[in-house]
N, C-alpha and C positions, 0 to 999 in steps of 0.2 A: 504494500500500500504506500509506503514511504517513497520508494523509487518510482512508482507509478505517478505520484504527484510531482516529483522532480522532473521526470520526463515530460509531463504535461506542461510544466512551466517553461522548460527549455525548448519546446516545440515552437518553431518560428510562426507556424500557422495560428497558434493560440496566444502569441505574444501581445497582439493588439486587439484580441477578441474582447468584446464588452458584453457583460451580462445585463440585459435590460431590466431585470428585477432588482439588481443590486443598487443600494444607495451610494452616495458620494463617498462616505467614509469607508465603506467596504471596498469600493473600487480603488481608493487610495491605498488601503492596506495591502491589497493584492499587488498593486504596482510597486510598492516598496519591497514586498517580498520577492518579486521578480528581479528587481534591481539588485537586492542583496545577494540573491542566489547567483546571478550572473557575475557579480564582483567576486564572490567566493570561488567560483569555478575558474575565473581568470587568475586569481591569486594562486590557486593550486597549480595551474599550468605554468605560471612564472616560476614558482618554487621548484617544480620538477625539472624545468628547463635549466635553471641555475644549478641544480644538483647534478644533472647529467653533464653539464659543461665543465665540471671540475675535473 
């Protein structure tokens, strides 16, 4: 379930999808979650690249 949600967030087709039933605060929360998840994955990639470059 956890990985299913992560793959849903990382899917480019769902990145700008808006739920018509969601209010503004819920949409903002999902937007912040998506941004933080993308930043986390980017940081992991940078850390792995730096580790492999040693």
